[in-house]
Kinemage of the C-alpha trace (Angstrom):
@kinemage 1
@onewidth
@group {chain A} dominant
@subgroup {mainchain}
@vectorlist {calphas} color= white
{ca met a 1} P 164.306 51.599 90.241
{ca ser a 2} L 163.701 47.936 89.439
{ca ser a 3} L 160.290 47.198 87.979
{ca ala a 4} L 160.156 44.046 90.124
{ca val a 5} L 160.100 46.100 93.333
{ca pro a 6} L 157.113 48.458 93.641
{ca pro a 7} L 157.932 51.941 94.906
{ca arg a 8} L 157.298 52.363 98.621
{ca val a 9} L 155.184 55.361 99.583
{ca ile a 10} L 154.097 56.525 103.028
{ca val a 11} L 151.039 58.759 103.193
{ca cys a 12} L 150.839 60.853 106.357
{ca gly a 13} L 147.243 61.375 107.423
{ca ala a 14} L 144.133 59.244 106.878
{ca gly a 15} L 141.762 62.080 106.127
{ca leu a 16} L 139.886 62.082 102.831
{ca thr a 17} L 142.820 63.501 100.855
{ca gly a 18} L 145.289 61.006 102.303
{ca leu a 19} L 143.005 58.010 101.792
{ca thr a 20} L 142.150 59.004 98.225
{ca thr a 21} L 145.848 59.469 97.499
{ca ala a 22} L 146.689 56.035 98.917
{ca trp a 23} L 143.833 54.408 96.999
{ca his a 24} L 145.082 55.824 93.686
{ca leu a 25} L 148.686 54.880 94.495
{ca arg a 26} L 147.631 51.274 95.110
{ca arg a 27} L 145.941 51.217 91.707
{ca leu a 28} L 149.110 52.633 90.142
{ca gly a 29} L 151.186 49.806 91.611
{ca ala a 30} L 152.856 51.443 94.601
{ca asp a 31} L 153.473 49.771 97.955
{ca val a 32} L 151.539 52.113 100.239
{ca gln a 33} L 151.355 52.623 103.977
{ca val a 34} L 149.153 55.227 105.656
{ca ile a 35} L 149.972 56.680 109.072
{ca glu a 36} L 147.186 58.150 111.194
{ca ala a 37} L 147.470 59.668 114.678
{ca arg a 38} L 143.883 58.810 115.675
{ca asp a 39} L 142.143 55.448 115.899
{ca val a 40} L 139.608 56.394 113.195
{ca val a 41} L 139.990 57.295 109.531
{ca gly a 42} L 138.370 60.146 107.645
{ca gly a 43} L 139.637 63.193 109.540
{ca val a 44} L 136.677 65.546 110.005
{ca met a 45} L 134.521 63.321 107.776
{ca gln a 46} L 132.792 61.273 110.489
{ca ser a 47} L 129.170 60.150 110.817
{ca ser a 48} L 127.427 58.760 113.901
{ca phe a 49} L 123.941 57.308 114.391
{ca ile a 50} L 122.817 58.210 117.925
{ca asp a 51} L 119.344 57.955 119.480
{ca gly a 52} L 117.675 57.948 116.080
{ca tyr a 53} L 119.687 60.933 114.755
{ca leu a 54} L 122.353 60.699 112.052
{ca val a 55} L 124.991 63.248 113.045
{ca glu a 56} L 127.752 64.537 110.791
{ca his a 57} L 130.805 65.672 112.756
{ca gly a 58} L 132.208 67.641 109.810
{ca pro a 59} L 130.745 68.298 106.347
{ca asn a 60} L 127.055 67.475 105.961
{ca ser a 61} L 126.863 67.225 102.171
{ca cys a 62} L 129.030 67.512 99.080
{ca thr a 63} L 128.747 68.274 95.383
{ca leu a 64} L 128.972 65.211 93.158
{ca thr a 65} L 131.862 66.180 90.895
{ca ser a 66} L 132.867 63.870 88.045
{ca glu a 67} L 135.962 62.742 90.010
{ca leu a 68} L 133.906 62.002 93.109
{ca ala a 69} L 131.279 60.139 91.059
{ca his a 70} L 134.008 57.979 89.515
{ca leu a 71} L 135.504 57.208 92.929
{ca val a 72} L 132.110 56.345 94.420
{ca asp a 73} L 131.348 54.045 91.496
{ca ser a 74} L 134.761 52.343 91.744
{ca leu a 75} L 134.089 51.626 95.420
{ca ala a 76} L 130.622 50.202 94.562
{ca leu a 77} L 128.984 52.910 96.696
{ca thr a 78} L 126.689 54.374 94.036
{ca pro a 79} L 123.587 52.503 95.342
{ca met a 80} L 124.187 54.156 98.725
{ca leu a 81} L 124.243 57.715 97.333
{ca arg a 82} L 121.335 59.975 98.177
{ca pro a 83} L 120.642 63.313 96.475
{ca ala a 84} L 119.622 66.228 98.652
{ca ala a 85} L 115.935 67.114 98.823
{ca pro a 86} L 114.675 69.665 96.263
{ca asp a 87} L 114.240 72.197 99.087
{ca ala a 88} L 118.041 72.220 99.484
{ca gln a 89} L 118.230 74.589 96.508
{ca arg a 90} L 116.671 77.282 98.718
{ca arg a 91} L 119.007 79.052 101.139
{ca phe a 92} L 118.306 81.732 103.714
{ca ile a 93} L 120.278 84.707 105.000
{ca val a 94} L 119.203 86.640 108.081
{ca arg a 95} L 118.594 90.376 107.816
{ca asn a 96} L 117.080 92.330 110.693
{ca gly a 97} L 116.438 89.057 112.479
{ca val a 98} L 114.386 87.562 109.620
{ca pro a 99} L 115.500 84.673 107.350
{ca ile a 100} L 115.288 85.825 103.706
{ca val a 101} L 115.550 83.532 100.698
{ca val a 102} L 118.747 84.163 98.715
{ca pro a 103} L 117.856 85.352 95.190
{ca thr a 104} L 119.166 83.088 92.426
{ca ser a 105} L 118.034 84.958 89.313
{ca pro a 106} L 117.948 88.604 88.121
{ca leu a 107} L 114.168 88.750 88.617
{ca ala a 108} L 114.443 87.269 92.108
{ca leu a 109} L 117.176 89.809 92.891
{ca leu a 110} L 114.922 92.699 91.880
{ca gln a 111} L 112.107 91.384 94.066
{ca ser a 112} L 114.227 90.392 97.085
{ca pro a 113} L 114.161 92.367 100.342
{ca leu a 114} L 117.743 91.266 101.003
{ca phe a 115} L 119.141 94.374 99.235
{ca ser a 116} L 117.884 97.940 98.955
{ca leu a 117} L 116.964 99.405 95.551
{ca ala a 118} L 120.290 101.225 95.458
{ca gly a 119} L 122.082 97.983 96.278
{ca lys a 120} L 120.257 96.113 93.495
{ca leu a 121} L 121.082 98.799 90.921
{ca arg a 122} L 124.736 98.686 91.992
{ca val a 123} L 124.824 94.920 91.397
{ca leu a 124} L 123.272 95.313 87.943
{ca ala a 125} L 125.923 97.937 87.101
{ca glu a 126} L 128.714 95.400 87.680
{ca pro a 127} L 129.415 94.744 83.944
{ca phe a 128} L 130.352 98.412 83.543
{ca ile a 129} L 132.992 98.345 86.287
{ca ala a 130} L 136.521 98.231 84.857
{ca arg a 131} L 138.610 95.218 85.702
{ca arg a 132} L 141.448 95.610 88.212
{ca thr a 133} L 144.827 96.473 86.738
{ca ala a 134} L 146.842 96.639 89.953
{ca val a 135} L 149.171 93.747 90.696
{ca gly a 136} L 149.342 91.936 94.010
{ca asp a 137} L 146.856 90.141 96.230
{ca glu a 138} L 143.381 91.462 96.979
{ca ser a 139} L 141.023 90.522 99.767
{ca val a 140} L 137.626 88.983 99.100
{ca ala a 141} L 136.022 92.032 100.729
{ca ala a 142} L 137.929 94.519 98.570
{ca phe a 143} L 137.105 92.529 95.431
{ca val a 144} L 133.366 92.419 96.197
{ca arg a 145} L 133.171 96.095 97.190
{ca arg a 146} L 134.899 97.080 93.981
{ca arg a 147} L 132.769 94.950 91.691
{ca leu a 148} L 129.384 94.725 93.462
{ca gly a 149} L 129.289 97.310 96.233
{ca asn a 150} L 128.886 97.210 100.002
{ca glu a 151} L 125.459 95.566 100.349
{ca pro a 152} L 126.330 92.272 98.632
{ca leu a 153} L 129.455 92.103 100.777
{ca thr a 154} L 127.522 92.679 104.007
{ca trp a 155} L 124.425 90.589 103.330
{ca ala a 156} L 125.653 87.849 100.990
{ca val a 157} L 129.407 87.362 100.791
{ca asp a 158} L 130.212 87.894 104.478
{ca pro a 159} L 127.852 85.105 105.659
{ca phe a 160} L 128.880 82.878 102.739
{ca val a 161} L 132.551 83.168 103.741
{ca ser a 162} L 131.596 82.303 107.323
{ca gly a 163} L 129.708 79.273 106.041
{ca val a 164} L 132.549 77.981 103.868
{ca tyr a 165} L 135.744 78.972 105.685
{ca ala a 166} L 134.456 80.156 109.080
{ca gly a 167} L 136.550 83.129 107.996
{ca asp a 168} L 136.611 86.871 107.456
{ca pro a 169} L 136.330 88.277 103.901
{ca glu a 170} L 138.587 91.163 104.915
{ca gln a 171} L 141.407 88.697 105.593
{ca leu a 172} L 140.972 86.095 102.821
{ca ser a 173} L 142.646 86.309 99.421
{ca val a 174} L 140.117 86.225 96.586
{ca arg a 175} L 142.695 84.713 94.236
{ca his a 176} L 143.350 81.767 96.541
{ca ala a 177} L 140.111 81.329 98.503
{ca phe a 178} L 137.792 81.814 95.499
{ca pro a 179} L 139.972 81.400 92.398
{ca arg a 180} L 137.009 80.921 90.032
{ca leu a 181} L 135.576 84.274 91.097
{ca ala a 182} L 138.855 86.030 90.377
{ca ala a 183} L 139.096 84.194 87.043
{ca leu a 184} L 135.723 85.561 85.889
{ca glu a 185} L 137.007 89.116 86.137
{ca arg a 186} L 140.368 88.225 84.638
{ca glu a 187} L 138.925 86.355 81.652
{ca his a 188} L 135.675 88.250 81.020
{ca gly a 189} L 136.178 91.634 82.671
{ca ser a 190} L 132.941 91.107 84.606
{ca leu a 191} L 131.393 88.553 86.968
{ca leu a 192} L 127.964 88.758 85.341
{ca arg a 193} L 129.333 88.530 81.804
{ca gly a 194} L 131.477 85.578 82.825
{ca met a 195} L 128.527 83.739 84.379
{ca ile a 196} L 126.391 84.362 81.293
{ca ala a 197} L 129.188 83.052 79.055
{ca gly a 198} L 129.547 79.960 81.233
{ca ala a 199} L 125.799 79.286 81.097
{ca arg a 200} L 125.859 79.580 77.296
{ca arg a 201} L 128.760 77.133 77.034
{ca ser a 202} L 126.947 74.627 79.233
{ca arg a 203} L 123.760 74.885 77.163
{ca ala a 204} L 125.726 74.485 73.933
{ca ala a 205} L 127.616 71.466 75.280
{ca arg a 206} L 124.411 69.790 76.429
{ca gly a 207} L 123.111 70.098 72.878
{ca gln a 208} L 126.044 68.174 71.353
{ca pro a 209} L 125.855 64.380 70.947
{ca gly a 210} L 128.036 62.438 73.342
{ca ile a 211} L 128.651 65.399 75.648
{ca thr a 212} L 126.996 65.610 79.019
{ca thr a 213} L 127.359 68.488 81.459
{ca pro a 214} L 125.191 67.484 84.420
{ca arg a 215} L 124.142 70.142 86.855
{ca ala a 216} L 125.899 70.039 90.206
{ca thr a 217} L 124.136 67.582 92.474
{ca met a 218} L 124.364 67.789 96.249
{ca val a 219} L 124.648 64.334 97.791
{ca ser a 220} L 125.397 62.255 100.848
{ca phe a 221} L 125.146 58.549 101.658
{ca val a 222} L 122.406 56.620 103.406
{ca glu a 223} L 124.618 56.311 106.480
{ca gly a 224} L 126.320 59.695 106.122
{ca leu a 225} L 129.465 61.024 104.486
{ca gly a 226} L 131.626 58.935 106.802
{ca thr a 227} L 130.753 56.031 104.497
{ca leu a 228} L 133.317 57.203 101.944
{ca pro a 229} L 136.539 57.195 104.037
{ca val a 230} L 135.612 53.855 105.627
{ca ala a 231} L 135.132 52.309 102.182
{ca leu a 232} L 138.443 53.781 100.995
{ca ala a 233} L 140.251 52.306 104.012
{ca asp a 234} L 138.712 48.890 103.365
{ca ser a 235} L 139.745 49.027 99.704
{ca ile a 236} L 143.307 50.117 100.525
{ca gly a 237} L 143.525 47.364 103.148
{ca gln a 238} L 143.118 47.996 106.874
{ca ala a 239} L 146.505 46.364 107.506
{ca arg a 240} L 148.152 49.148 105.498
{ca ile a 241} L 146.853 51.831 107.857
{ca met a 242} L 148.879 52.417 111.027
{ca arg a 243} L 146.465 53.973 113.508
{ca asn a 244} L 147.272 55.675 116.814
{ca thr a 245} L 150.691 56.511 115.383
{ca arg a 246} L 152.235 59.939 115.709
{ca ile a 247} L 155.029 61.155 113.441
{ca thr a 248} L 157.623 63.003 115.498
{ca gly a 249} L 160.378 63.608 112.963
{ca met a 250} L 161.306 63.455 109.315
{ca glu a 251} L 164.629 63.655 107.462
{ca gln a 252} L 166.220 62.839 104.131
{ca val a 253} L 168.705 59.942 104.349
{ca gly a 254} L 170.357 59.456 100.996
{ca ala a 255} L 167.747 58.477 98.438
{ca val a 256} L 165.046 57.713 101.012
{ca thr a 257} L 162.944 59.740 103.429
{ca gln a 258} L 163.025 58.515 107.008
{ca leu a 259} L 160.264 59.013 109.549
{ca thr a 260} L 160.420 58.697 113.311
{ca val a 261} L 157.069 57.494 114.600
{ca glu a 262} L 155.583 56.715 117.982
{ca thr a 263} L 152.847 54.140 118.621
{ca his a 264} L 151.581 53.716 122.191
{ca gly a 265} L 154.862 55.130 123.519
{ca glu a 266} L 157.068 52.912 121.355
{ca arg a 267} L 159.409 54.678 118.909
{ca arg a 268} L 160.719 53.342 115.635
{ca thr a 269} L 161.840 54.505 112.199
{ca leu a 270} L 160.250 53.936 108.800
{ca gln a 271} L 161.697 54.575 105.351
{ca ala a 272} L 160.087 55.231 101.980
{ca asp a 273} L 160.978 56.297 98.471
{ca val a 274} L 158.426 59.080 98.812
{ca val a 275} L 156.541 60.488 101.797
{ca ile a 276} L 153.347 62.439 101.129
{ca ser a 277} L 152.103 64.724 103.878
{ca thr a 278} L 148.384 65.496 103.780
{ca leu a 279} L 148.499 66.627 107.393
{ca pro a 280} L 147.256 69.994 108.675
{ca leu a 281} L 150.214 72.364 108.691
{ca his a 282} L 150.202 72.765 112.461
{ca val a 283} L 150.821 69.003 112.716
{ca leu a 284} L 153.509 68.916 110.030
{ca thr a 285} L 155.406 71.893 111.445
{ca ala a 286} L 155.352 70.439 114.983
{ca met a 287} L 157.646 67.614 113.827
{ca gln a 288} L 161.412 67.637 114.073
{ca leu a 289} L 162.507 68.661 110.575
{ca pro a 290} L 165.981 69.451 109.181
{ca ala a 291} L 167.551 72.755 110.208
{ca ala a 292} L 167.880 73.758 106.557
{ca val a 293} L 164.098 74.112 106.175
{ca gln a 294} L 163.285 75.862 109.452
{ca ala a 295} L 162.717 79.297 107.886
{ca asp a 296} L 160.088 77.821 105.581
{ca val a 297} L 158.592 75.797 108.418
{ca glu a 298} L 158.102 79.069 110.292
{ca gln a 299} L 156.312 80.497 107.247
{ca leu a 300} L 153.899 77.533 107.164
{ca arg a 301} L 153.176 78.000 110.871
{ca thr a 302} L 151.542 81.336 110.000
{ca val a 303} L 148.597 79.599 108.283
{ca his a 304} L 145.651 80.069 110.632
{ca tyr a 305} L 143.230 77.237 111.479
{ca pro a 306} L 140.444 78.779 113.636
{ca pro a 307} L 138.432 76.609 116.043
{ca val a 308} L 134.911 75.586 115.019
{ca ala a 309} L 132.170 73.924 117.055
{ca ser a 310} L 129.431 71.847 115.426
{ca leu a 311} L 126.340 71.551 117.595
{ca ala a 312} L 123.705 69.057 116.424
{ca leu a 313} L 120.376 69.741 118.125
{ca gly a 314} L 117.225 67.639 117.900
{ca phe a 315} L 113.822 69.246 118.483
{ca ser a 316} L 110.236 68.166 118.388
{ca arg a 317} L 108.853 69.396 115.047
{ca ala a 318} L 106.102 71.218 116.908
{ca asp a 319} L 108.721 73.321 118.730
{ca val a 320} L 110.122 74.922 115.557
{ca ala a 321} L 107.879 77.478 113.858
{ca his a 322} L 109.988 77.914 110.696
{ca ala a 323} L 109.094 75.619 107.786
{ca leu a 324} L 112.781 74.587 107.492
{ca asp a 325} L 112.183 74.434 103.749
{ca gly a 326} L 115.754 74.966 102.623
{ca phe a 327} L 119.407 74.088 102.996
{ca gly a 328} L 119.819 76.266 106.045
{ca val a 329} L 120.347 79.815 107.211
{ca leu a 330} L 123.519 81.929 107.340
{ca ile a 331} L 123.880 84.864 109.700
{ca pro a 332} L 125.919 87.929 108.620
{ca ser a 333} L 128.294 89.479 111.136
{ca ala a 334} L 126.254 92.702 110.856
{ca glu a 335} L 123.448 90.914 112.734
{ca arg a 336} L 125.666 90.761 115.846
{ca cys a 337} L 124.839 87.109 116.498
{ca asn a 338} L 127.186 84.462 117.843
{ca thr a 339} L 125.890 81.639 115.639
{ca leu a 340} L 127.529 81.530 112.206
{ca gly a 341} L 124.843 79.445 110.547
{ca val a 342} L 122.418 76.560 110.867
{ca leu a 343} L 121.871 73.615 108.527
{ca phe a 344} L 118.393 72.090 108.310
{ca ser a 345} L 119.924 68.617 108.367
{ca ser a 346} L 116.690 66.613 108.536
{ca thr a 347} L 115.359 68.566 105.544
{ca leu a 348} L 118.432 67.868 103.423
{ca phe a 349} L 118.291 64.076 103.614
{ca asp a 350} L 115.815 61.491 104.839
{ca gly a 351} L 116.638 59.428 107.900
{ca arg a 352} L 118.450 62.171 109.817
{ca ala a 353} L 115.928 62.427 112.674
{ca pro a 354} L 113.185 60.327 114.289
{ca asp a 355} L 109.587 60.804 113.192
{ca asp a 356} L 108.031 64.117 114.266
{ca cys a 357} L 111.495 65.496 115.100
{ca val a 358} L 113.964 67.740 113.281
{ca leu a 359} L 117.747 67.983 113.368
{ca leu a 360} L 119.480 71.379 113.217
{ca thr a 361} L 123.272 71.538 112.903
{ca cys a 362} L 124.663 74.821 114.226
{ca phe a 363} L 128.168 76.187 113.698
{ca leu a 364} L 129.996 78.539 116.051
{ca gly a 365} L 133.490 79.916 116.491
{ca gly a 366} L 135.680 80.522 113.478
{ca val a 367} L 137.566 83.753 112.951
{ca arg a 368} L 134.526 85.753 114.041
{ca his a 369} L 134.180 84.232 117.551
{ca pro a 370} L 137.135 81.877 118.198
{ca glu a 371} L 136.335 81.612 121.902
{ca leu a 372} L 133.020 79.932 121.078
{ca gly a 373} L 134.766 77.253 119.051
{ca val a 374} L 136.030 75.764 122.307
{ca ala a 375} L 133.223 76.800 124.693
{ca ser a 376} L 131.312 74.304 126.838
{ca thr a 377} L 128.323 72.392 125.515
{ca asp a 378} L 125.922 73.916 128.045
{ca asp a 379} L 126.995 77.474 127.221
{ca leu a 380} L 126.614 76.909 123.486
{ca val a 381} L 123.193 75.269 123.807
{ca arg a 382} L 121.887 78.222 125.849
{ca leu a 383} L 123.350 80.725 123.409
{ca val a 384} L 122.028 79.002 120.273
{ca gln a 385} L 118.616 78.392 121.809
{ca his a 386} L 118.280 82.087 122.612
{ca glu a 387} L 119.374 83.269 119.145
{ca leu a 388} L 117.337 80.741 117.177
{ca ala a 389} L 114.213 81.420 119.209
{ca ala a 390} L 113.942 84.726 117.345
{ca ile a 391} L 115.242 83.553 113.947
{ca leu a 392} L 113.501 80.165 113.603
{ca gly a 393} L 110.780 80.422 116.214
{ca leu a 394} L 112.079 77.835 118.658
{ca thr a 395} L 109.665 77.354 121.545
{ca gly a 396} L 111.090 74.302 123.297
{ca ala a 397} L 114.389 72.919 124.529
{ca pro a 398} L 116.367 70.451 122.432
{ca thr a 399} L 115.680 66.801 123.166
{ca phe a 400} L 118.986 65.716 121.627
{ca val a 401} L 122.440 67.358 121.754
{ca his a 402} L 125.703 66.302 120.134
{ca his a 403} L 128.705 68.628 120.359
{ca thr a 404} L 131.808 68.257 118.164
{ca val a 405} L 134.837 70.514 118.623
{ca trp a 406} L 137.520 71.049 115.992
{ca pro a 407} L 140.172 73.161 117.789
{ca arg a 408} L 141.926 73.831 114.462
{ca ala a 409} L 139.373 73.427 111.738
{ca ile a 410} L 139.767 75.101 108.333
{ca pro a 411} L 142.960 76.608 106.847
{ca gln a 412} L 142.539 80.271 106.004
{ca tyr a 413} L 143.702 81.347 102.551
{ca gly a 414} L 144.864 84.741 103.757
{ca ile a 415} L 146.349 87.704 101.913
{ca gly a 416} L 149.790 86.668 100.695
{ca his a 417} L 148.909 82.954 100.722
{ca glu a 418} L 151.244 82.487 97.760
{ca ala a 419} L 154.160 82.701 100.197
{ca asn a 420} L 152.924 79.526 101.907
{ca ala a 421} L 152.856 77.584 98.656
{ca arg a 422} L 156.378 78.794 97.847
{ca ala a 423} L 157.583 77.752 101.312
{ca ala a 424} L 156.184 74.247 100.787
{ca glu a 425} L 157.957 74.049 97.425
{ca arg a 426} L 161.293 75.030 98.975
{ca ile a 427} L 160.927 72.368 101.677
{ca glu a 428} L 160.206 69.789 98.962
{ca ala a 429} L 163.316 70.907 97.070
{ca ala a 430} L 165.443 70.518 100.206
{ca met a 431} L 163.875 67.113 100.967
{ca pro a 432} L 163.428 65.452 97.541
{ca gly a 433} L 161.541 62.472 98.956
{ca leu a 434} L 158.807 64.627 100.541
{ca leu a 435} L 155.639 65.957 98.893
{ca ile a 436} L 153.529 68.412 100.914
{ca glu a 437} L 149.840 68.518 100.105
{ca gly a 438} L 146.545 68.981 101.923
{ca gln a 439} L 143.683 71.421 102.226
{ca phe a 440} L 145.900 74.492 102.519
{ca arg a 441} L 147.132 73.889 98.983
{ca arg a 442} L 144.337 72.539 96.768
{ca gly a 443} L 141.004 73.521 98.324
{ca ile a 444} L 138.900 72.542 101.309
{ca ser a 445} L 135.734 70.955 99.873
{ca val a 446} L 135.069 67.212 99.651
{ca gly a 447} L 135.370 67.438 95.875
{ca asp a 448} L 138.668 69.324 96.172
{ca cys a 449} L 140.086 66.612 98.435
{ca val a 450} L 139.059 63.806 96.077
{ca thr a 451} L 140.490 65.589 93.044
{ca ala a 452} L 143.692 66.381 94.940
{ca gly a 453} L 144.153 62.732 95.891
{ca glu a 454} L 144.390 61.634 92.269
{ca val a 455} L 146.631 64.565 91.319
{ca ile a 456} L 148.988 63.890 94.232
{ca ala a 457} L 149.195 60.160 93.514
{ca arg a 458} L 150.197 60.767 89.906
{ca arg a 459} L 152.615 63.457 90.997
{ca ala a 460} L 154.257 60.968 93.370
{ca met a 461} L 154.603 58.292 90.695
{ca thr a 462} L 156.117 60.801 88.273
{ca his a 463} L 158.404 62.033 91.023
{ca met a 464} L 159.735 58.506 91.608
{ca thr a 465} L 160.539 57.942 87.933
{ca arg a 466} L 162.759 61.012 87.767
{ca pro a 467} L 166.472 60.630 88.541
{ca ser a 468} L 167.253 61.874 92.016
{ca pro a 469} L 169.828 64.654 92.480
{ca thr a 470} L 172.169 61.983 93.911
{ca ser a 471} L 171.866 59.739 90.858
{ca ile a 472} L 172.261 62.689 88.500
{ca ala a 473} L 175.436 63.689 90.310
{ca ser a 474} L 176.732 60.113 90.103
{ca val a 475} L 176.073 59.938 86.375
{ca ala a 476} L 177.737 63.302 85.824
{ca asp a 477} L 180.739 62.200 87.842
{ca gly a 478} L 180.974 58.981 85.831
{ca val a 479} L 180.806 60.863 82.533
{ca ala a 480} L 183.496 63.258 83.715
{ca arg a 481} L 185.792 60.382 84.703
{ca thr a 482} L 185.283 58.657 81.352
{ca leu a 483} L 186.075 61.839 79.436
{ca gln a 484} L 189.122 62.419 81.565
{ca ala a 485} L 190.403 58.882 80.952
{ca ala a 486} L 189.788 59.286 77.225
{ca ala a 487} L 191.663 62.584 77.220
{ca val a 488} L 194.630 61.016 79.013
{ca gly a 489} L 194.671 58.130 76.540
{ca thr a 490} L 195.066 60.493 73.597
{ca his a 491} L 198.375 61.910 74.801
């Protein structure tokens, strides 16, 4: 490839992963175009200021990883960052209808009413449980039962999984959904021993000159998390983002990858040296793709994206009895509630609600109650109001309602998820100009998406510097012809 002509890359999807990928590619010298089916960028990462309330349509906060901090600084957004309130360190889980503070230390565990005495002793016995020797995948539920017992699964892990994945711990793979958890057992033989070792390493590193290991900080922006994708799009160049454009087909044509796209009913084709898909798998697999990859496309269609509804409710402060002195409350499935959890949004960050009002963001649907992910606004408001009246002491109706529906929200890292990664790799091998990435492959958090964007961009640049199978074959053919001519000349 001539150094005078920058490599042309098309990034499919203008969510956070796609935008971060495109931003890094621009810095690495690629000619980048981003294709987005909607008229807005950011995917689920949207923020709206309505009637004095700042509403997040997707994630409400994120952890400030080193990669995210670097990106924010490069975009000159650091002055707009806001750390979460100190109360955000406190989290609640409902048991018997009562919100209980989650214990965060051994002493707090011993004093907490969240677990029975037998349950607490079982947790403390975890270092004496032998590590797993069986091969093959294991569910999150099976892993937790084996290492910690039933109570932590029921009253801690089950609601946590609902809060993160809107999923079911019986169905998720611990190795893929929570790889760091699985690594603690693999590397230390125990979760508690592994956490103690990690804490010691952090303390030792903080004591060495020139080494900083800051504690994880939960942050947002003054105007919400939607600030980040908008800034990325501006930095990439709005003209490089094709909005309202749907990709209907993709094929390999010689050394380039060709896309068929449709914008406002008009079809055309685009070509690139490399195409990077950061699309949800149900969007990617709905395209017309070569017959040779259809078996693997079918495999990727098995990845489940359950529906999730986000219901932002504003109340007069006087109508909520609970102090709302925490991050929020998660509700275990054993409580037989429909609501998965509630964030105390106006507690987390200033400026989320008018004076003397509070903003609660409620989540419904998921694997537990998929029908509620697409239910009507009125039905969900009635349901949540009834359930939170008992849990948080609601005594009045909401004065503000904003309902966001994500019909296919979060990819589930199910048992056997490795097969999905292998299927993506085989499609890439059959279509050398295509790289398949996205949340199903590298994690679902904001930090995961930012980290993935840089990894994918560098992977694409490396990919374009390698000889293609076509060029390798041409070189081999040329060498063979030269050797043949030389052999003939010797006779």
